[in-house]
C-alpha positions, 0 to 999 in steps of 0.5 A, a space after each residue: 284914843 291911844 293906839 296901844 289899845 286893843 279892840 275885840 276885833 283885833 284879839 279874834 283877828 289874830 286868833 284867826 291867824 293863829 289858826 291859820 298859821 298853825 294849818 298851813 304849817 302843818 300843810 308844808 309839813 305834810 309835804 316835806 314828810 312826804 317828799 322825804 318818804 319818796 326820796 326814802 324809798 329809793 329807786 329811780 327818781 325821774 321828772 315829767 318833762 315829756 321825754 321818754 322814760 324808759 322806766 315805764 316801758 315793758 322789755 321785748 320779749 
């Protein structure tokens, strides 16, 4: 039995792995694009660190 011989199961697994890799790469590209769009929009970028954020309060009248 030769080691280099490919079985039909290996070909199917390769196809699934390539498909999953493409889906994962697409997801990463989507998240990266949303991040760039959020940063590109400008304005204040504040984190959610459980502290008082003055940008969320309305000025007193």
